C-alpha positions in Angstrom: 123.3 101.9 54.0 122.6 104.8 56.4 119.3 106.1 57.6 119.8 109.9 57.6 116.5 111.1 59.0 113.2 109.7 60.2 110.0 111.4 61.1 106.2 111.5 61.3 103.9 113.8 59.2 100.3 114.7 60.0 98.1 117.2 58.1 101.2 118.3 56.2 103.2 119.2 59.3 106.1 117.4 61.0 105.0 116.0 64.4 108.5 114.7 65.2 111.7 114.2 63.2 115.1 112.9 64.1 118.1 113.9 61.9 121.1 111.7 62.2 123.2 113.1 59.3 122.7 116.2 57.1 120.8 115.9 53.9 121.1 119.5 52.7 123.8 122.2 52.7 121.5 125.0 53.9 118.6 125.4 56.2 115.2 124.5 54.9 111.9 125.5 56.6 110.5 122.4 58.3 106.9 123.3 57.6 107.5 123.8 53.8 109.5 120.6 53.6 106.8 118.6 55.4 104.1 120.1 53.2 106.1 119.3 50.1 106.7 115.6 51.2 103.0 115.2 51.9 101.9 116.8 48.6 104.3 114.6 46.6 103.1 111.5 48.3 99.4 112.4 47.8 100.0 113.4 44.2 101.9 110.2 43.3 99.1 108.1 44.8 96.4 110.0 43.0 98.2 110.3 39.7 99.4 106.7 39.4 96.4 105.0 41.2 98.7 102.3 42.5 97.7 102.5 46.1 100.5 103.5 48.5 103.9 104.7 47.2 106.7 103.0 49.0 109.5 105.4 48.2 110.9 108.2 46.0 114.4 107.9 44.7 116.6 110.9 43.9 120.2 111.4 42.8 121.6 111.0 46.3 118.8 109.9 48.6 115.8 107.7 48.8 112.7 108.7 50.8 110.7 105.8 52.0 107.1 106.2 53.3 104.5 104.2 55.2 100.9 105.4 55.4 99.0 104.8 58.7 96.1 106.5 60.3 95.5 108.2 63.7 92.6 109.8 65.4 93.2 113.3 66.7 91.0 114.8 69.4 89.6 117.4 67.0 88.5 114.8 64.4 85.7 112.3 64.1 87.6 110.0 61.7 91.2 108.7 61.6 93.4 110.8 59.4 96.6 110.1 57.4 99.8 109.7 59.5 103.0 109.4 57.3 106.1 107.7 58.7 109.2 108.5 56.6 112.9 107.8 56.4 115.5 109.5 54.3 118.2 107.0 53.3 121.3 106.9 51.1 120.7 105.8 47.6 122.0 102.4 46.7 121.6 99.5 44.3 118.8 97.0 45.0 116.9 99.6 47.0 113.7 97.6 46.8 115.0 94.8 48.9 116.5 97.2 51.5 113.3 99.3 51.8 110.9 96.3 51.9 113.0 94.1 54.3 114.5 96.7 56.7 113.1 100.2 56.4 109.4 99.6 55.9 109.1 97.3 59.0 110.8 99.9 61.1 108.5 102.7 59.7 105.5 100.5 60.5 106.8 100.1 64.1 107.3 103.8 64.4 103.7 104.5 63.3 102.3 101.8 65.6 104.2 103.0 68.7 103.3 106.6 68.1 99.7 105.8 67.5 99.5 103.7 70.7 100.9 106.6 72.7 99.1 109.4 71.1 95.7 108.3 69.6 92.9 110.7 70.6 95.3 113.5 71.7 95.7 117.0 70.5 98.2 116.5 67.7 98.7 120.2 66.9 101.0 120.9 69.8 104.1 119.3 68.4 106.4 120.2 71.3 104.8 117.3 73.3 106.4 114.8 70.9 110.0 115.8 71.4 110.4 112.9 73.8 109.5 110.5 71.0 112.9 111.1 69.5 114.3 108.7 72.0 111.9 106.1 70.8 113.0 106.7 67.2 116.7 106.2 68.3 115.7 102.9 69.9 113.8 101.6 66.9 116.4 102.5 64.3 119.5 101.8 66.4 122.7 101.2 64.5 121.0 101.7 61.1 121.5 105.4 61.6 125.3 105.1 61.9 127.9 105.3 59.1 130.4 102.5 58.8 133.2 104.5 60.6 130.8 105.2 63.5 130.0 101.5 63.8 133.6 100.6 63.8 134.4 103.3 66.4 131.9 101.6 68.7 133.7 98.3 68.4 137.1 99.5 69.4 136.3 102.2 72.0 
């Protein structure tokens, strides 16, 4: 199982994302993609009234989500912060998402919130450095098997 991409969404925009492996053949506008992910998640939660949606599964990939909240400097109440991961589709995805991916996504949201609560969240360039934190949190879960094996022998 490989985690291909992780990121944080706020108000329909990407605050920070880290791509480890390509998920598309072409270039997709990041803002449109973020808006679509946010809209899908909000729609699913409203339409199915089941509380939070844990993941969406497609033909090739699964997108796992965690909802958190964060207070921006221009808001009086905390707003939705979405932590997501795009992973390879596999059998028994429930177990993998619940035991491995979701705890990591919760940690991402907690660390980001601890570092950025009350700040201006509209200037996303300030969050580039958070990519290193994403690398530390997800570690070898972002590597393909051959990459893990290369690390053992070299």
